[in-house]
C-alpha positions in Angstrom: -99.3 -37.8 16.0 -99.9 -35.8 12.8 -102.3 -32.9 12.4 -102.9 -32.6 8.7 -104.5 -29.7 6.9 -106.3 -26.9 8.5 -105.5 -23.2 8.7 -102.6 -22.9 11.2 -102.1 -19.8 13.3 -98.7 -20.2 14.8 -98.6 -16.9 16.8 -94.9 -17.0 16.0 -94.9 -16.0 12.4 -97.1 -16.1 9.3 -100.2 -18.2 9.2 -100.0 -21.5 7.3 -103.1 -22.0 5.1 -102.7 -25.7 4.5 -100.4 -26.9 7.2 -99.2 -30.0 9.0 -97.8 -30.5 12.5 -95.9 -33.5 13.7 -95.9 -34.2 17.4 -93.4 -36.5 19.1 -93.2 -37.2 22.9 -95.5 -34.4 23.8 -93.6 -31.7 21.8 -93.9 -30.2 18.4 -91.4 -31.9 16.2 -92.2 -30.2 12.9 -94.5 -27.6 11.6 -95.0 -26.2 8.1 -97.1 -26.5 5.0 -98.4 -29.9 4.0 -95.7 -30.0 1.3 -93.0 -29.2 3.8 -94.1 -31.7 6.4 -95.0 -34.9 4.6 -97.0 -37.2 6.9 -95.5 -40.6 7.1 -97.4 -42.2 9.9 -96.8 -45.7 11.1 -99.6 -48.2 11.8 -99.9 -46.9 15.4 -99.6 -43.2 14.6 -102.6 -41.0 15.3 -103.6 -38.7 12.4 -106.0 -35.9 12.8 -107.6 -34.5 9.7 -108.0 -30.8 10.3 -109.1 -29.8 6.8 -111.4 -26.8 6.9 -110.6 -26.1 10.6 -108.6 -23.5 12.5 -105.5 -24.9 14.3 -103.9 -22.7 16.9 -102.0 -22.8 20.2 -104.0 -23.8 23.2 -105.7 -20.8 24.8 -104.2 -19.5 28.0 -106.0 -17.9 31.0 -103.5 -15.5 32.7 -105.4 -15.0 35.9 -108.1 -17.2 37.6 -109.1 -19.1 40.7 -110.4 -22.3 39.3 -110.1 -25.3 41.6 -109.3 -22.9 44.5 -112.8 -21.3 44.4 -114.8 -24.3 43.3 -118.2 -23.9 41.7 -121.4 -24.7 43.7 -119.4 -25.8 46.8 -119.9 -22.7 49.1 -117.5 -22.4 52.0 -116.4 -26.0 51.8 -114.9 -25.4 48.3 -113.7 -21.9 48.8 -110.0 -21.7 49.7 -109.2 -18.5 47.8 -108.6 -16.1 50.7 -107.1 -16.5 54.2 -108.9 -13.6 55.7 -107.4 -13.6 59.2 -104.2 -11.7 58.4 -103.6 -9.2 55.6 -100.1 -10.4 54.9 -99.9 -14.1 53.9 -97.3 -14.3 51.1 -96.2 -17.8 52.2 -99.4 -19.5 51.1 -99.1 -21.7 48.0 -101.9 -22.1 45.5 -100.9 -25.7 44.7 -101.9 -26.7 48.3 -105.6 -25.7 47.7 -106.3 -26.3 44.0 -108.8 -29.1 43.4 -108.3 -30.4 39.9 -111.7 -32.2 40.2 -113.4 -28.8 40.0 -115.7 -28.7 37.0 -113.9 -25.6 35.7 -111.0 -27.7 34.6 -113.2 -29.7 32.3 -115.0 -26.6 31.1 -111.6 -25.1 30.2 -110.5 -28.1 28.2 -113.8 -28.1 26.3 -113.2 -24.5 25.4 -109.7 -25.2 24.0 -108.0 -23.7 27.1 -104.9 -25.7 27.8 -103.2 -23.8 30.6 -103.9 -21.2 33.3 -102.4 -19.1 36.0 -104.2 -20.0 39.2 -103.9 -18.6 42.7 -105.3 -16.9 45.7 -107.7 -14.0 45.7 -107.4 -10.3 46.5 -108.7 -10.0 50.1 -105.1 -9.7 51.5 -102.4 -7.1 50.8 -100.1 -10.1 50.1 -102.2 -13.2 49.3 -99.8 -15.9 48.3 -98.1 -17.6 45.4 -99.7 -18.4 42.1 -99.0 -21.4 40.0 -99.1 -21.9 36.2 -100.8 -25.2 35.3 -102.0 -27.3 32.5 -105.7 -27.9 32.6 -106.0 -31.7 32.4 -105.0 -34.2 35.0 -105.9 -35.5 38.5 -102.8 -34.6 40.5 -101.9 -30.9 40.6 -98.2 -31.7 41.0 -98.3 -33.3 37.5 -99.9 -30.2 36.0 -97.4 -27.6 37.2 -95.5 -25.7 34.5 -94.2 -23.1 36.9 -94.6 -22.7 40.7 -94.3 -20.3 42.2 -95.1 -18.3 39.1 -96.1 -15.0 40.7 -96.8 -13.4 44.1 -100.3 -12.0 44.6 -100.7 -8.5 46.1 -103.8 -6.4 46.2 -104.7 -2.7 46.3 -108.0 -0.9 46.6 -111.3 -1.9 47.9 -110.9 -5.6 48.7 -108.3 -5.4 51.5 -110.1 -2.4 52.9 -113.5 -4.1 53.0 -112.1 -7.2 54.5 -110.2 -5.6 57.4 -111.6 -2.2 58.1 -114.5 -3.7 60.2 -112.1 -5.7 62.3 -110.4 -2.8 64.0 -107.0 -3.5 62.3 -105.1 -2.3 59.3 -105.6 -1.9 56.5 -108.7 0.4 56.5 -107.2 2.9 54.1 -105.3 2.8 50.8 -102.4 4.3 52.6 -102.2 1.4 55.0 -102.3 -1.1 52.2 -99.3 0.5 50.6 -97.5 0.8 54.0 -98.1 -2.8 54.9 -96.7 -4.0 51.5 -93.7 -1.7 51.9 -93.1 -2.9 55.4 -93.2 -6.5 54.3 -90.8 -5.9 51.4 -88.3 -4.1 53.7 -88.4 -7.1 56.0 -87.8 -9.4 53.0 -84.9 -7.3 51.8 -83.3 -7.4 55.3 -83.8 -11.1 55.4 -82.2 -11.6 52.0 -79.2 -9.6 53.0 -78.8 -11.4 56.3 -79.0 -14.8 54.5 -76.5 -13.7 51.8 -73.9 -12.6 54.5 -74.4 -15.8 56.5 -73.9 -18.0 53.4 -70.8 -16.0 52.3 -69.3 -16.3 55.8 -70.2 -20.0 56.2 -72.3 -19.2 59.2 -75.5 -21.0 60.3 -78.7 -19.5 59.0 -82.2 -20.2 60.2 -84.7 -20.1 57.3 -87.8 -18.0 57.9 -90.6 -19.7 56.0 -92.7 -16.4 56.0 -89.9 -14.5 54.2 -88.2 -17.1 52.1 -91.2 -16.9 49.7 -90.2 -13.3 48.8 -86.7 -14.1 47.5 -87.9 -15.1 43.9 -89.7 -11.7 43.8 -86.7 -9.7 45.0 -84.5 -11.5 42.5 -86.9 -10.7 39.7 -87.4 -14.4 38.9 -91.2 -14.0 39.3 -93.4 -10.9 39.3 -95.8 -9.5 41.8 -99.3 -10.0 40.5 -101.0 -6.7 41.4 -104.8 -6.6 41.8 -105.6 -3.1 40.6 -108.7 -1.6 39.2 -108.7 2.2 39.8 -106.2 4.5 38.2 -104.8 5.7 41.6 -104.3 2.1 42.7 -102.5 1.3 39.5 -100.1 4.2 40.0 -99.5 3.1 43.6 -98.6 -0.4 42.4 -96.2 1.1 39.9 -94.7 3.4 42.5 -93.9 0.4 44.8 -92.7 -1.8 42.0 -90.2 1.0 41.0 -89.1 1.5 44.6 -88.1 -2.1 45.0 -87.1 -2.8 41.4 -89.8 -5.5 41.0 -91.3 -7.2 38.0 -95.1 -6.7 38.0 -98.3 -7.5 36.1 -101.3 -5.2 36.4 -104.2 -7.5 36.9 -107.7 -6.3 36.0 -106.5 -2.7 35.2 -110.1 -1.6 34.8 -109.2 2.1 34.4 -106.1 1.4 32.3 -107.8 3.0 29.3 -107.9 6.3 31.1 -104.1 6.3 31.7 -102.9 4.2 28.7 -100.0 6.5 27.6 -98.6 6.7 31.1 -98.7 2.9 31.5 -97.1 2.4 28.1 -94.1 4.5 29.4 -93.9 2.4 32.5 -93.6 -0.9 30.6 -95.6 -3.2 32.8 -98.0 -5.7 31.1 -101.7 -5.8 31.8 -104.1 -8.7 32.3 -107.5 -7.1 31.7 -110.9 -8.3 32.9 -113.3 -9.6 33.9 -115.3 -7.3 31.7 -118.0 -10.0 31.2 -119.3 -9.3 34.7 -121.4 -6.8 36.6 -120.0 -3.5 38.0 -120.4 -4.9 41.5 -118.3 -2.3 43.3 -117.2 1.3 43.1 -113.7 0.7 41.8 -114.9 -1.2 38.7 -117.4 1.5 37.6 -115.3 2.3 34.5 -114.6 -1.2 33.4 -115.3 -1.8 29.7 -114.2 -4.1 26.9 -112.6 -1.2 25.1 -109.8 -1.1 27.7 -107.9 -4.0 26.1 -107.7 -2.3 22.7 -106.8 1.1 24.0 -104.0 -0.3 26.1 -102.8 -2.5 23.3 -102.8 0.4 20.8 -100.8 2.5 23.3 -98.1 -0.2 23.4 -99.0 -2.1 26.6 -98.8 -5.9 26.3 -102.3 -7.0 27.2 -103.9 -10.4 28.0 -107.6 -11.0 28.5 -108.9 -12.7 31.7 -112.2 -14.1 33.0 -111.0 -14.0 36.6 -112.9 -17.3 36.9 -115.3 -17.8 38.6 -116.2 -14.1 38.4 -116.8 -14.8 34.7 -116.8 -18.5 33.7 -113.5 -19.7 32.3 -115.1 -21.1 29.1 -116.1 -17.6 28.1 -112.4 -16.5 27.8 -112.3 -16.6 23.9 -115.6 -14.8 23.8 -114.3 -12.1 26.1 -111.4 -11.6 23.6 -114.0 -11.4 20.9 -115.9 -8.7 22.7 -112.6 -6.8 23.1 -112.2 -7.0 19.3 -115.7 -5.8 18.8 -114.8 -2.8 21.0 -111.7 -1.9 19.0 -108.9 -4.4 19.6 -107.3 -5.6 16.4 -108.3 -9.1 15.4 -104.8 -10.5 15.3 -104.0 -8.9 18.6 -107.2 -10.6 19.9 -105.7 -14.0 19.1 -102.5 -13.0 20.8 -104.3 -11.7 23.9 -105.3 -15.3 24.7 -102.2 -17.1 23.5 -98.7 -15.7 23.2 -99.2 -12.6 25.2 -100.4 -14.4 28.4 -97.5 -16.9 27.9 -95.0 -14.0 27.8 -96.6 -12.2 30.7 -96.7 -15.4 32.8 -93.1 -16.2 32.0 -93.8 -19.5 30.2 -93.5 -18.6 26.6 -90.5 -21.0 26.3 -93.1 -23.8 26.5 -96.5 -22.6 25.5 -98.4 -19.8 23.7 -97.3 -20.4 20.1 -96.9 -23.4 17.7 -93.1 -23.8 17.3 -90.7 -26.7 17.0 -89.7 -27.8 20.5 -92.6 -26.3 22.4 -95.2 -28.3 24.2 -97.8 -29.8 21.9 -100.7 -27.8 23.4 -103.0 -27.3 20.4 -106.6 -26.3 20.0 -108.6 -27.1 16.8 -111.8 -25.1 16.1 -114.5 -25.1 13.5 -113.7 -21.4 13.0 -112.6 -18.3 15.0 -113.0 -19.2 18.7 -113.8 -15.6 19.5 -117.1 -16.1 17.7 -120.0 -17.5 19.7 -121.1 -20.3 17.3 -117.5 -21.7 16.9 -117.1 -25.2 18.2 -114.0 -26.8 19.8 -113.2 -29.8 17.7 -110.0 -31.0 19.5 -108.0 -30.0 22.6 -104.5 -31.4 22.8 -102.3 -31.1 25.8 -98.7 -32.4 25.8 -99.5 -34.2 22.6 -102.4 -36.1 24.1 -106.0 -35.6 22.8 -107.9 -34.6 26.0 -111.1 -33.5 24.2 -112.7 -34.5 20.9 -116.0 -33.1 19.9 -118.8 -35.7 20.2 -116.5 -38.1 22.1 -115.5 -38.0 25.8 -111.9 -38.6 26.7 -110.9 -40.1 30.0 -107.4 -40.3 31.5 
C-alpha cells in the first residue's frame, strides 16, 4: 500500500507537507516526502491519493469501557463492575469485552485505531485493563498489550457502592487502607514465591495475588481513578510507598495542583469533560485542565471515558481543550503519541515511523474541528473504513 500526497503529521518529527508512506505487511516500511519515497506500486498494490488531506497516526483512546459497558443493553450488556467485593484485581477485561458493541464501529469511523479498555471504578481494585486495536471480531486478535494496567479507584465511587452495605469502604481512609492491605499481601506473596523458586521448592500459585506481580515489578502501572485533589495526592502517596508506576485518570482537579503534580512526574489522562457534573467530586472539571497540566510539564492525554462521553467525540474533546488553552500541536499529541507513551505501547503506535504498526487516519482537515470528515481509517495496513464505502472483514 502507498499513501501518496497529503500533509503528514508524524508526531515523531517535523510535518511532511507533501508526503508518501509505504506500507508492507501491516507495518510502515518508508515515510518521507513524495520525492524521497517514490511510489512504484505493482498491479495488485493499493494506492491511496491523500492529496489535500491530513494524514496522521490513528487516534488513541487512553481510558474507556467500550465493549464492557455496551450501549443500549442495560444490565445484560454491563460487565464493567463486579460490585460484590471491593477488591477484585484478578478480573481481566478481555473476558468481558464484546467487540460487537457499536462503539468499536463508531471509533473506527472517527479515526480511532486503538484504545485502553477495562473495568470501572466501583471497586478499590477493579481488575486488569487491556490495550486493543478497534477492529476485529475476536478480542484475542485485537490485543496489543494485556494486562496493560491495574485499575484502582479512590473517592466517591467505592464509597457510594459499599457504604450502604455495612462493609468497608465507607470512607476515603478505608479505600486507602484496603489498597495498602492488598499491596502488602501481594509483596509478601512475591517474596514467598521468589524464595521458593530460588530454593527449588514447590509453590502453589495464588490466582488472586499473581495478578499484582506485573504491577510490583513496574511492568505495568496502576490506573488510578482520581477526580478530587485530595484523592490525587492519596494515590501519589501510595504509589510512592510501594514504588509503583501510575497514571492519574480523570484528574479533574489537576489544574488546581498542576505544579505539585509536575514535580511528582506521573502522567494524567484527563476527562471526560464533555459530560455533566453529575457528582460532587467532579464539580471543578473543565476543559482548561488539560492545557494547565500540559503547560506545567505533566504529560497529558485526553479521554472520553466512553460511554460517559461517546468515544467518537474524542478528537472534539481535544479540540475543546485547545479552545480552552492547550497548544494546538499538544492537542494532536494528546490523542496520539502521549496516550501511546502513557499506555506503554509507543513502540508500536502513536506516531508514523518506520517499523511501527500501520495505524493511520486520513482526514479532510483537522480532526479536532467539528466539520472535519474521516476519509480513511487504516489498522495494521488494512483499510477498515473509507468514507462513503462500508468495509467488512
